[in-house]
LUMFI-171604 format. One record per residue: residue in one letter; chain; x, z, y of N, C-alpha, C in turn. Coordinates in pm, 1 decimal, padded with zeros to 6 digits, m for minus. Atoms other than C-alpha are relative to their C-alpha. Last residue first. Example, Ala and Ser with C-alpha at 12.3 -4.5 7.8 and 13.67 -1.06 7.14 Angstrom:
<S A <m00082.0 m00006.0 m00119.0> <01367.0 00714.0 m00106.0> <m00077.0 00073.0 00109.0>>
<A A <00089.0 00000.0 m00119.0> <01230.0 00780.0 m00450.0> <00090.0 00000.0 00120.0>>
end
This chain:
<X A <m00064.8 00115.7 m00002.0> <02070.6 00740.6 00858.4> <m00059.2 m00076.4 00067.3>>
<X A <m00172.8 00021.7 m00063.3> <02089.7 01093.6 00969.7> <00001.2 m00152.9 m00082.7>>
<X A <m00088.0 00072.1 00189.6> <01758.1 01101.2 00745.0> <00134.3 m00004.3 00034.5>>
<X A <m00176.5 00128.7 m00073.7> <01572.1 01226.1 01103.4> <00095.7 00021.6 m00163.7>>
<X A <m00158.0 m00034.9 m00037.9> <01266.8 01551.6 00994.5> <00112.6 m00163.0 m00022.3>>
<X A <m00019.5 m00057.2 00133.9> <00874.2 01428.2 01046.4> <00179.9 00011.0 00070.9>>
<X A <m00148.9 m00044.5 m00041.7> <00633.0 01380.5 01310.9> <00082.8 00005.7 m00144.1>>
<X A <m00036.5 m00095.2 00085.9> <00384.3 01132.5 01254.7> <00121.4 00083.0 m00004.1>>
<X A <m00106.5 m00035.1 00074.8> <00300.6 00917.3 01529.3> <00013.4 00146.7 m00060.9>>
<X A <m00148.2 m00090.3 m00057.0> <m00067.7 00953.6 01608.4> <00092.7 m00010.6 m00033.5>>
<X A <m00015.5 m00129.8 m00014.1> <m00328.7 00722.6 01463.1> <00120.2 00041.7 00047.2>>
<X A <m00091.6 m00042.7 00042.3> <m00389.4 00385.3 01621.5> <00073.4 00110.1 m00069.5>>
<X A <00073.2 m00102.9 00022.4> <m00753.1 00338.9 01720.8> <00159.7 00059.0 m00099.6>>
<X A <00103.1 m00081.8 m00112.6> <m00631.7 00127.5 02023.8> <m00023.2 00158.1 m00101.4>>
<X A <00151.1 m00021.5 00050.2> <m00366.4 m00085.8 01879.1> <00006.6 00102.4 m00043.7>>
<X A <00122.7 m00105.2 00118.3> <m00123.7 m00114.7 02147.0> <m00088.2 00003.4 m00043.4>>
<X A <00073.9 m00112.3 m00106.6> <m00077.9 m00466.4 02267.6> <00032.2 00123.6 m00122.3>>
<X A <00037.5 m00088.3 00008.7> <00230.6 m00750.7 02147.7> <m00046.0 00103.1 00038.0>>
<X A <m00029.3 m00148.1 m00031.4> <00277.9 m01054.4 02262.6> <m00024.3 00078.4 m00121.4>>
<X A <m00035.1 m00111.9 m00133.7> <00242.1 m01403.1 02253.7> <00068.5 00053.0 00017.2>>
<X A <00018.0 m00151.0 m00044.3> <00127.9 m01533.5 01914.0> <00089.1 00010.3 00129.5>>
<X A <m00103.2 m00072.7 00029.7> <m00022.5 m01852.7 01900.3> <00025.3 00059.7 00046.1>>
<X A <m00012.7 m00093.5 00118.2> <m00328.7 m01983.8 01855.3> <00114.5 00025.0 00006.9>>
<X A <m00013.3 00123.1 00098.1> <m00392.2 m02208.6 02112.2> <00012.6 00090.7 m00153.0>>
<X A <00112.3 00081.1 00057.8> <m00558.7 m01948.3 02357.7> <m00026.9 m00160.7 m00155.1>>
<X A <00041.2 00060.5 m00104.3> <m00267.9 m01734.4 02313.9> <m00127.3 m00061.1 m00023.7>>
<X A <m00043.7 00109.4 m00007.7> <m00245.2 m01447.2 02049.1> <m00089.0 m00103.1 00153.8>>
<X A <00139.5 00016.4 m00068.7> <m00226.0 m01085.3 02058.4> <m00005.6 m00181.7 m00021.5>>
<X A <m00110.3 00169.3 m00084.2> <00004.1 m00962.9 01805.6> <m00145.1 m00057.4 00086.3>>
<X A <00065.3 00115.9 00053.6> <m00113.7 m00582.3 01744.5> <00028.2 m00086.2 00067.2>>
<X A <00044.4 00096.4 m00080.8> <00038.0 m00277.0 01809.5> <m00120.5 m00113.0 m00084.2>>
<X A <00027.6 00046.9 00066.1> <00179.5 00092.0 01594.9> <m00106.8 m00132.5 00127.6>>
<X A <00098.2 00071.0 m00070.3> <00410.8 00320.5 01755.7> <m00084.4 m00143.3 m00122.7>>
<X A <m00010.1 m00031.4 m00144.3> <00654.3 00553.4 01614.3> <m00131.7 m00042.4 00060.9>>
<X A <00040.3 00109.7 m00100.7> <00648.5 00463.5 01236.1> <m00096.0 00106.8 00066.3>>
<X A <m00085.8 00031.9 m00145.9> <00941.9 00701.3 01127.2> <m00071.7 m00147.9 00009.7>>
<X A <m00072.0 m00121.2 m00086.2> <00693.6 00932.7 00930.1> <00061.0 m00074.8 00074.2>>
<X A <00091.9 m00012.0 m00109.9> <00538.1 00714.3 00762.7> <00038.3 00063.7 00121.9>>
<X A <00068.3 m00075.7 m00034.7> <00805.5 00629.9 00533.5> <m00089.6 00030.7 00106.3>>
<X A <m00054.2 00017.3 m00151.2> <00949.6 00256.4 00482.3> <m00100.7 00141.0 00014.7>>
<X A <00063.6 m00028.9 m00071.5> <01030.8 00214.8 00143.9> <00026.1 m00001.3 00100.8>>
<X A <00052.0 m00064.3 00054.2> <01355.5 00058.3 00033.2> <m00125.3 00015.3 00092.6>>
<X A <m00004.0 m00015.0 00163.3> <01656.6 m00166.6 00109.0> <m00075.3 00102.9 m00037.6>>
<X A <m00027.3 m00236.6 00022.7> <01553.7 m00163.5 00450.6> <m00017.1 m00044.4 m00181.2>>
<X A <00002.7 00016.3 00155.5> <01663.0 m00567.7 00544.5> <00000.0 00213.4 m00044.2>>
<X A <m00050.8 m00165.7 00070.2> <01768.9 m00573.4 00920.4> <m00085.9 m00039.6 m00092.9>>
<X A <00184.4 m00060.0 00091.9> <01744.5 m00936.1 01020.9> <00060.4 00145.0 m00065.3>>
<X A <00037.1 m00078.5 00120.8> <02068.7 m01128.7 01182.4> <m00112.3 00087.6 m00022.7>>
<X A <00036.4 m00112.7 m00023.2> <02084.3 m01450.2 01451.4> <m00033.3 00125.9 m00159.5>>
<X A <m00021.5 m00146.3 00042.3> <02330.8 m01631.5 01409.1> <m00121.4 00126.9 00023.6>>
<X A <m00060.0 m00004.1 00195.5> <02125.2 m01945.5 01372.8> <00077.9 00120.6 m00028.5>>
<X A <m00122.1 00006.9 00012.2> <01911.6 m01832.7 01733.2> <00065.9 00004.3 m00164.0>>
<X A <m00141.9 m00077.3 00021.9> <01580.6 m01799.5 01657.0> <00078.0 m00041.9 m00034.0>>
<X A <00049.6 m00090.8 m00151.6> <01250.3 m02064.9 01803.7> <00136.2 00139.8 00019.0>>
<X A <m00040.1 00101.3 m00077.9> <01240.6 m02248.1 01463.4> <m00011.9 00150.4 00143.3>>
<X A <00073.2 00031.7 m00048.5> <01309.9 m01952.2 01173.9> <00021.3 m00124.0 00168.2>>
<X A <00083.0 m00049.8 m00062.3> <01616.4 m01853.8 01082.6> <m00132.2 m00060.2 00002.1>>
<X A <m00008.2 m00002.2 m00097.5> <01773.6 m02017.5 00763.2> <m00067.7 00066.0 00086.2>>
<X A <m00085.8 00098.1 m00088.3> <01805.6 m02050.3 00434.7> <00058.5 00010.6 00146.9>>
<X A <m00038.2 00148.1 00074.0> <01817.3 m01756.5 00407.8> <m00114.2 m00097.7 m00028.2>>
<X A <00069.7 00043.4 m00013.1> <01839.8 m01548.9 00764.8> <00046.7 m00081.4 m00155.1>>
<X A <00093.6 00085.8 m00027.9> <02120.8 m01348.4 00825.1> <m00067.1 m00034.2 m00062.7>>
<X A <m00055.2 00101.8 00105.6> <02184.1 m01000.9 00729.1> <m00032.6 m00153.6 00088.2>>
<X A <00070.1 00111.6 m00115.8> <02128.4 m00660.4 00910.5> <00153.9 m00120.8 m00092.3>>
<X A <m00080.7 00138.1 00062.9> <02110.8 m00440.6 00630.0> <m00006.4 m00069.3 00095.5>>
<X A <00005.2 00092.4 m00050.4> <01952.8 m00057.9 00641.8> <00140.6 m00149.8 00045.7>>
<X A <m00174.6 00086.5 m00077.9> <02015.6 00135.4 00367.0> <m00116.5 m00082.9 00051.1>>
<X A <m00055.4 00107.6 00001.9> <01691.2 00355.9 00261.7> <00066.7 m00009.7 00107.8>>
<X A <m00069.2 m00013.3 00048.2> <01598.4 00691.0 00374.9> <00085.5 m00103.4 m00050.4>>
<X A <m00041.4 00091.6 00107.9> <01477.4 00577.3 00706.8> <00113.6 00033.8 m00075.5>>
<X A <00066.0 m00080.7 00089.8> <01391.0 00862.9 00992.7> <m00018.8 m00097.6 m00131.7>>
<X A <00014.6 m00132.4 00056.9> <01646.1 00787.5 01183.2> <m00067.8 00042.0 m00084.2>>
<X A <m00056.8 m00003.3 00170.9> <01530.9 00405.1 01122.5> <00108.9 00092.3 m00020.2>>
<X A <m00126.7 m00041.0 m00055.1> <01279.6 00474.4 01426.4> <00084.7 00025.1 m00184.3>>
<X A <m00072.3 m00078.0 00119.2> <00991.2 00175.9 01294.0> <00096.7 00093.1 00037.1>>
<X A <m00132.7 00067.5 m00078.8> <00763.8 m00026.0 01493.6> <00066.1 00161.8 m00056.3>>
<X A <m00030.6 m00100.0 m00018.8> <00503.1 m00154.6 01283.4> <00096.8 00053.0 00074.6>>
<X A <m00133.9 m00014.3 m00022.0> <00343.0 m00464.5 01387.7> <00083.4 00240.5 m00007.5>>
<X A <m00030.8 m00136.0 m00122.3> <00000.2 m00483.9 01332.5> <00171.5 m00002.6 m00067.3>>
<X A <m00126.3 m00051.5 00045.6> <m00167.0 m00809.7 01109.0> <00055.8 00089.0 00150.0>>
<X A <m00066.8 m00090.8 m00098.1> <m00506.7 m00868.8 01078.8> <00155.0 00025.2 m00038.1>>
<X A <00036.5 m00198.8 m00059.9> <m00625.2 m01105.4 00826.2> <00030.9 00033.5 00083.5>>
<X A <00077.4 m00093.7 m00020.7> <m00650.9 m01471.9 00811.4> <m00006.2 00120.4 00058.0>>
<X A <00094.6 m00187.0 00104.4> <m00303.9 m01526.7 00801.0> <m00136.0 m00008.5 00085.1>>
<X A <00017.9 00009.5 00039.2> <m00223.7 m01933.5 00946.6> <m00078.7 00119.4 m00073.8>>
<X A <00069.6 00036.2 m00070.5> <00052.9 m01857.6 01205.3> <m00149.0 m00004.9 m00093.3>>
<X A <00099.7 m00068.7 00021.3> <00205.6 m01633.1 00952.5> <m00125.6 m00083.5 00081.8>>
<X A <00091.2 m00061.8 00171.4> <00493.2 m01756.7 00835.9> <m00110.2 00014.7 m00000.8>>
<X A <m00107.0 00106.6 00080.3> <00647.2 m01979.0 01197.2> <m00104.0 00064.1 m00161.8>>
<X A <00046.7 00040.1 m00015.4> <00423.6 m01718.8 01425.1> <00047.1 m00192.3 m00088.5>>
<X A <00161.8 00012.9 00004.6> <00494.2 m01461.0 01317.3> <m00048.8 m00132.9 m00020.2>>
<X A <00012.9 m00030.7 00104.4> <00847.2 m01508.5 01272.2> <m00147.2 m00006.9 m00071.1>>
<X A <m00016.2 00071.2 00034.4> <00844.0 m01574.6 01616.0> <00027.9 m00051.9 m00148.0>>
<X A <00110.6 00141.8 m00018.3> <00688.7 m01352.9 01725.3> <00095.9 m00146.1 m00032.0>>
<X A <00094.6 m00094.7 00063.0> <00939.0 m01069.8 01557.7> <m00144.9 m00169.5 00048.1>>
<X A <00020.1 00030.2 00094.2> <01200.0 m01249.2 01696.8> <m00109.8 m00033.8 m00074.3>>
<X A <m00023.0 00070.3 00033.3> <01100.4 m01186.6 02007.6> <m00022.0 m00057.3 m00075.6>>
<X A <00109.7 00016.2 00001.2> <00977.6 m00815.6 02000.0> <00048.6 m00210.6 m00014.5>>
<X A <m00012.3 m00094.4 m00135.1> <01354.1 m00681.4 01804.9> <m00179.5 m00110.9 00056.8>>
<X A <m00094.0 m00069.1 m00109.3> <01555.7 m00682.2 01582.0> <m00096.7 00019.4 00105.9>>
<X A <m00058.3 00056.3 m00183.5> <01314.6 m00824.5 01338.2> <00057.4 00146.7 00005.9>>
<X A <00089.5 m00024.9 m00099.4> <01150.3 m00667.2 00925.9> <00128.0 m00058.8 00133.7>>
<X A <m00068.5 00053.1 m00109.4> <01191.1 m00749.3 00597.8> <m00060.6 00076.2 00157.1>>
<X A <00112.4 00013.7 m00084.4> <01104.8 m00495.0 00315.3> <00100.6 m00092.5 00193.5>>
<X A <m00030.7 m00081.9 m00100.4> <01435.1 m00512.1 00069.3> <m00129.4 m00047.6 00063.9>>
<X A <m00076.3 m00166.6 m00032.8> <01492.3 m00567.6 m00313.4> <m00084.3 00069.6 00144.7>>
<X A <m00150.9 00045.7 m00094.3> <01425.4 m00996.9 m00261.7> <00059.1 00141.5 m00054.6>>
<X A <m00105.2 00101.5 00000.1> <01150.3 m00968.5 m00504.1> <00066.4 m00001.6 m00003.7>>
<X A <m00024.7 00031.8 00109.9> <01009.0 m00581.9 m00563.9> <00064.7 m00149.6 m00005.9>>
<X A <m00086.7 m00125.5 00059.4> <01074.0 m00518.6 m00223.1> <00037.2 m00008.4 m00151.3>>
<X A <m00212.8 00009.4 m00045.7> <01000.7 m00844.2 m00066.5> <00066.2 00144.4 m00043.4>>
<X A <m00019.1 00079.6 00159.0> <00615.0 m00771.1 m00212.7> <00135.2 00039.0 m00014.0>>
<X A <00085.1 00142.9 m00004.4> <00576.9 m00544.2 00083.2> <00067.4 m00032.2 m00120.3>>
<X A <m00150.6 00095.6 00026.5> <00639.0 m00146.7 00101.0> <m00057.2 m00134.2 00044.4>>
<X A <00032.6 00160.8 m00058.3> <00487.8 00109.6 00355.5> <00098.4 m00039.2 m00151.1>>
<X A <m00102.1 00062.8 m00093.2> <00498.3 00490.7 00196.5> <m00042.1 m00117.7 00007.1>>
<X A <m00121.0 m00018.1 m00040.4> <00250.2 00684.3 00113.1> <00069.0 m00064.7 00093.5>>
<X A <m00030.6 m00108.3 m00034.6> <m00138.0 00708.9 00273.7> <00135.3 00087.1 m00051.9>>
<X A <m00120.1 m00046.0 00067.4> <m00228.5 00367.1 00274.7> <m00007.7 00157.2 00053.2>>
<X A <00038.9 m00021.9 00106.5> <m00601.0 00216.3 00393.9> <00135.0 00087.8 m00022.7>>
<X A <00140.1 m00152.4 m00045.4> <m00499.4 00239.5 00773.2> <m00077.0 m00012.0 m00150.8>>
<X A <m00034.9 m00109.6 m00142.9> <m00136.3 00009.5 00768.3> <m00132.3 00097.5 m00016.0>>
<X A <m00098.9 m00020.3 00057.8> <m00238.4 m00239.6 00459.9> <00043.9 00175.5 00063.1>>
<X A <00032.2 m00056.9 00148.9> <m00533.9 m00296.1 00579.7> <00055.0 00028.2 m00072.3>>
<X A <00021.1 m00057.1 m00067.1> <m00336.3 m00428.2 00962.1> <m00129.4 00114.7 m00152.6>>
<X A <00166.5 00040.2 m00070.7> <m00173.7 m00600.6 00775.4> <m00091.9 00098.0 m00038.6>>
<X A <00119.0 m00014.7 00065.9> <00210.8 m00591.6 00808.4> <m00137.5 m00068.9 00002.9>>
<X A <00176.1 00072.9 00036.5> <00516.0 m00706.3 01029.1> <m00132.5 m00000.4 m00153.8>>
<X A <00033.4 m00001.2 00112.8> <00780.9 m00438.0 01099.1> <m00161.8 m00090.7 m00009.8>>
<X A <00089.6 00056.8 00033.7> <01018.9 m00419.0 01361.4> <m00043.9 m00030.3 m00109.8>>
<X A <00075.1 00119.4 m00013.4> <01275.1 m00239.0 01462.0> <m00077.0 00011.8 m00094.8>>
<X A <00168.2 00021.4 00033.1> <01344.2 00084.3 01664.5> <00029.3 m00175.0 m00069.5>>
<X A <m00012.3 00131.7 m00034.2> <01754.4 00260.4 01706.3> <m00120.4 m00009.8 m00053.8>>
<X A <00114.4 00135.3 00057.8> <01676.0 00592.6 01812.0> <00044.9 m00125.1 00003.5>>
end
């Protein structure tokens, strides 16, 4: 099982009942994801440092995705702290909730920078679901 990380708002995760999408699915054709925790923390720090919303990280089992995942370069370039040759997983469709195996919150240091992930205490149990073969 390969895992990807997707950053989203806590409210979107808790309030939703259907598949998980993001505005980028409509504007760019895919949902952004990160390949690992270090990359996700760099992305969060660069793009979401001033975001007041509570953010969560969804751990996604790629075997439960029906959508294609393409590993592509960041455009125009990756955020600071991420090597220039890093490829990012782009999910070309919605993320079924059955593909989410864990939910974590972002931990911040005293200076406000994101420093790690912690399990979300009241996250629903991972949902069982059939693998789709992708």
